[in-house]
Structures are given as C-alpha cells and as structure tokens.
N, C-alpha and C positions, 0 to 999 in steps of 0.2 A: 504494500500500500504506500501511497505518497508520504504518509506521516512517518514511515519507517525509513525513508530515503536518507542517505547520509549527506553531510555538507563538506564540500571540498573547496579549497582555495587554489586557484590556478595562477601561478606567477608566470608571466610571459615576458621574455626579452625580445621585443620586436626588431632589434638590431642584429640578432643572431643570424648566421649565414643562411640557414634553411627555414627560417620562420617567415611566413607570409600571412596575409590576411585570410587567404583561403585555407591554409594549414591550421591557423588558429581556430577558425570556425569548425573545421573537421575534428580537431582534438576536443573542442568543447562538446560537440555532439556525442562523441564516443563516451565522454565522462558523464554527460547528462543522463545517460541510460541508467545510471545507478546512483547519481548524487545530484543535489543542487550545487551548481558551480558558480563561484564568484571569481571573476577574472580580474586580475590587476596587472598592470604593465609597468615595467621598469622604465625610468626616464634618464638613467645615467649610471655611471660606475657606483657600486656599493648600495644602490637603491634596493636590490634584492635582499640585502641584509635587513633593512628596515621592514620591507614587506613580509619577510618570513617571521619577524618578531611580532607582527600584527596579525598573525594567523589565528590567534585567539583560541576558541574552543572548537575549531574545525575538526572534522573526523579524518581529514587527510590534507596534505599539502603536496600539490603537483607542480613541477617546474618544467616549463617548455623553453629550453634555452640551449646554449652550449655549455662546456665545462666550467667556464668562468662564472656563469649565472648559478650553476649547481653549487659551486664552491661558496658563493656569497650566501645562498640560502642555508647551507649547512652551518655557516658562521652566524646566522641570525636566529635559528630556531631555539626556543627556550624550553620546549617540552621534549624529553627523550622518548616519550611514548607516542609521539605524533607520527603516524605512518607517512612516509615520504615516497613520492614517485617522480621519476625523471624521464621526460620525453625528449628524445634527441632532436635538437634544433641547430646544433653547431656543425661545422665542417667535419669534425672528427667524433665528438660526443663519446669520449672514452667511458665515462661512468655508466650510462645505461647499457652500453654494449658489454661492459665487463660484468654487469648484473644479469646478462642473458636476455635483454630486451631486444626486439627487432630494431633494425636501423631506420625503418619507415616510421615516421612520427605517428600516423594514425593507427597503424598496427600496434605500436608500443602503447598508445593511449587505450586501445581496446583491451590489451593484456592487463594494464594497470586497473582498468575499470572492473575486470573480472576478479582481480585480486582484492580490490576494495570490497566488492560485493560479497566475496567469500571469506573476508577477514584473513586473507593469506598474506602474512607479513614475515619478514626475516630479520633477525637481529644481526647487525654487522658492526665491526669496529671501524673507527676512523683514526687518523693520525693527527698530531698537532706539532707544529714547529714554531718556536718564538711567538706563541700565543695565536697562531693562525691554524685553524682546522683544515685538513685536506682529506679527500675521499679516496683517491687511488694512488697518487704518486707525488714525489717532490724531488728536487735535485739541486746540487750545488756544483757550479762549474760550467762545462761546455754546453750542456743541454739547456741550462737556464740562460746562458748567453744567447743561444739560438732563439729562445722565446723572446728575449729582449729585442733582438734585431728584427724579428718578425713584427713585433708590436710597433717598432719604429717605422715600419713601412706603411702603417695606417691601414685603412679599410677601403674597399671599393665604394662607389657612390651608393650602391645598394646595401652597404653595411657588411659585406662579406670580408672575413679575415683571409689573408693569403693561405692557399691550400697546402696539401702535403708536399707537392713538388717544391714549393718555396722553402719548406723546412729542410728537405733533403739537400737542396742546392745551397742553402745557408750553412748547413752543417759541413758540407763538402768544402765550401769556400773558407770556413774557419780552419779546417784541417790544413788546407793549402797555406794559409797564413802562418800556421805553426810548423810548416814543412813536415807534416805528418807525425809530429812528435809532441806529446804532452807529458810533462814531468810531474812528479809528486808536488802537490801544492796545498794539501790539507792533511790533517791527522784525525783518524777515527779512533777515539779513545778506547784503548784495550785491544785494538786490532792492528793498527799501523798506519803508514802513510800511503796516500793515493793521489791520483791526478784529478779525479772528479768523483761524484757520488750520486747514485740513484737510490732513493728510499721508496719502497712500494708497500701498499696495503693489500695488493692483489697481484696475481700472476701477470696480467696484462698491464704493462707500464704505459703503453700508448699504442696507436695504430698508424700504419701507413696504408690508407685505403682498407683493403681486406686483410692485410698482413699484420699480425699482432707482434709487438715488440715485447719479448719475454725476458726482461732483465732479471726477474726473481721468480723462477718457475715453481718454487715451493710455497709462495705466498698465497694466502686465502683471506677473504674478507672477515672470517670469523676468528682469526688469530691476531697476533701482534704484528710488528713491522719487520720487513726484510730489507736488506740493502745489498747493493753490488757497487764496488769501488775499484775500478782498474788501477793497479799500482802505477802504471805508466802506459803510454801508447807509442809505438814505433811503426814505421811503414810495414815492417814484416809481421807485427802483432795485430795490426788493425783488421785485416781480413778475418782472422779467427775470432776476434771480438764481435764483429758484425754478424758472423755466422752464428755465434752463440746467442746473440740477441734475437736473431730471426728464428732459431730452432728451439730455444729454451735449454740448450745443453750448457753445462757448467763452463763459465769463461775462465780461461787460464790467466795466470798472472793478475789475479784480482782478489780483493778482500770480500768476504761474504758474511752475512749474518741472517739468522732465521728466527722468527717468532720472538722478537725482542720487545721489551717494554720501553727501552730508552736507548738512544744513540746520541752520543755527544761528539761534536765536530769542532775543530779549530782550524782556521786557514792561515796560510803564511801572509796573505794580503787580502784585501776585500775582494770577495768573489760573489757573483750573482746567485740568488736563491729563487727558485720557482716552486709553486705548489699548484697542482692540477692545471698546469699550463699558464699560471698567472705570475708575473714578475713581482717579487717582493723587495727588490733592491739588493744592495750589496751587504754582505755579512762577513764578520771575522770569527763569529761563534754561532753555533746553532745547536739547539737541543730538540731532538725529535722524540715524541712520546706517543705510545699507543693508548688509544681510548677504547678499551675492549667493550664490545657490546653496547656501544654508545647510542646507536640510532636504530630505528625500525624502518625497513623499506618494503614497499610493495613489489612483488615480483611474479 
C-alpha cells in the first residue's frame, strides 16, 4: 500500500559526465516504484556533503553522480544505519561497479530499488585518511599527481571530466618525465621505504574502461585496509608492475599489507594525496585508518 512506501532522498550531481536530464528522470522513475523520492541537486564542490547531512529520517539515500559526489556524500552522512545506494553517473564510477552494480544508470537504479524494497543491505567498511573518509581507494605519489593534472585540464562544456585515455596518457607522460625511474620517497611505518603508495578498501582500485586495476587482490569491503607500495620503478621493472596491476598477481619489489587497521606514512617532501579520485593537496604525513562496518549499502 502507498502508506507503506519508503522515503528516499536522491542526490544528483548534474555536472557529472553521464548525468543528463533524461537519465535523471529515468532513475527517478525506477526508484519511485518502491519509494517516495525527493530529488536534490548539487550546485558546486562539497555541496553533496551538506545535502547528505540533511537527509534526515529518510529510509535511504541514493546518489547519482561520479566518484567525487559519492565521496562527498559519504563524508556528510550522520547516520551509520542509513542505507546508501550509488548510481553510476561518472566516466568511471568505481564505487558502484566495485559493489557489483550495473554500469547502466537505470539498471543500477532498478537493482537498488529492488534492494530497498526487500531491505537487502550490506555492511561494509570505509577508510579514513587525515580526517577524510574514502570508499574504495587512496594514494600518495604518482597516481595522485595524475589526478591533479587531470583536474587541471578542466571539464568539457558539457561538464565531462577527461576520460580514461587522458589518465593513461598523463601517467605515461609523467613516467617519461622521470625517465622511467621512480625512487623511494616515502616511509610506510613498520614496512619500509617506497616510491609511491596505493591504499585500497576493495580489490578493484580503479578501472580503465572494462579492465579492473587490481592493486590489492586480497582486499574486500568487509575487512580492513590493504596497501601496495612499489619500492622503486625502473624501465625493466615497470612492465611486470603493470602486468601485476592488470592481473591481480603479486607485484615484485613492493611492500604489501592486508586487512590493516592503521597505516602511517611519512614522505621525504610534500607529495600529492588523493582519495576516491579527489585531490586533497600535498602531505608530508598521512594516517590511514579502517572504519570497519561503518556504513550500510544497498546492493
């Protein structure tokens, strides 16, 4: 009966790469099958944090955005019992894909509606670094520098962020700048020195189109944090490293940690830090902490 229908807040980032008016309407229709939907739109950076805080006593919070919007919502929610749903609206949308949702926004919304109707939720962990929560991954060094350079290129007139090809070409260009060599520049306390660091909350660190980047093949959402930190990179060691990231096989000449509650890092000089693909500026120290079973997600 209508009286038994649930109430959902839908946060939409209208500037995300794959979010259109037509897609918003279709996602709303899919969710309205099981819930009264109140749609709110972000108007700029960090607005999703405020909108998530204002979700009130809703039965679910759904976010139609890219990973940046998902991250903001995670940093705004104040109820750890509030079921969350993530509809892929970005160019990559790592989080919903890592949760097993379809890449198509409408199909993902339909699956979330079914989960909401059936009260099908999953408790997962998140990570936190320097007081910023992240859902799937964070990094210090070259991958964060790539994020920064991509952000510096701006967006298209339609609001689209540069795609996967831009990330690959930027990464390759940086390696050329360093002549294919990356020396140890940071210390992972208790493990040793490394050139850069990937910290992950789930196996899939990122995606290049359909290909998953598997920096930490043992990581799962229900456990603590994993990390991979190559000690150094040389022209002869780069191909095996890229192969390991593509296949999930153990990377050689690298520090690794599994199911950790805390990872402390100090850098030789200020290095860029990113979380969920968002640039957080330069750091000389970073403390990564696992927030076990911190949120409920619809799946």
